[in-house]
N, C-alpha and C positions, 0 to 999 in steps of 0.2 A: 678170492674162487673164482669158477666160472663153471655157467651152466647155459641149459639150449633146450630153452623152450619146444614141448613135444605136443601131435598132434593125438588128443585122449578122448576116443571115444565123438563126437561131437562137440569137443568142446578142446583145448589144448593145457597139458600140463609141466608142471614141473616137478622134475626129480633132485632131492636131497642129502646126500651121504649123509651115511647114519656118526660119521665120528662128529659133522658140523648138529645133527639132535641132542645128539646127546650130549653136546658138548653145553645147549641151553636145558639140558631138560624138557624134550619133547621126545615124542610118543609117537606110532600110527592110530587115530582114529581123537586127538590132543585135539580140542577145539584154537584156533588161532585167532588173531584179528586182521584186516588188511587195512593201511591206512597209505590211500593215495595224495603223491604233492604230485607238482606239474611234471617232472620226468624219471618220476620212482615211487615202489612202492615197499612199504616196508610192513614187515612178519613178525608179529607178536604173541605171544603167550596169553590168550583169552584171559581177563579172571574169571573166578570160576561164580557162574551163575550162582544168587541167593533162592532161597523157595522163598516164594514169598505167599502169605496166609492172602485171604479170603478176604480180610478189611482192606489191605493190600489194598489189592489188586482193583476192588471196589470204590477207594478210596482214588486211585493216578486215577480211571475210566471216566469218575463223573470229577473228580477236579472238587470236591469238597469232602468234609470230615460224613464220618458216616453214618450219627449220626443226624445229619442234613440233611440223608436222604430219604426221598420221602416213597414209603415203602409201596408196592404194590400191592392192587387188593387181591384176594386172595380166594374172595367166593367165586361159586362156579359161575360161566358165564353165558346165555342163552344163542343156541347161535342157528335159533332158527328151527325148521326140520326139516329130515334127511332130507337130500333130494338126489337121485339116483341110484345106485345098489349099497352104497355103504355099509357093513356090516358093524352096527349098534352089538 
């Protein structure tokens, strides 16, 4: 099967026949993974993204368990007197 890359706005696009998409279970707005090799592009159906909890996100961000993450002080900070025409 052959297709032609065509201009699509400021980018280029490739249209896939419906029969091909149906055969692999893809539909409009499905996420796909593009894998580049030396002279080829492989298109795979993307794995569903799992929802991450806040704890999982913080652990990934800081690179250590949540129990080892230092807490940010919660007391109010004094920023000095108002300058200009700030409305408080």
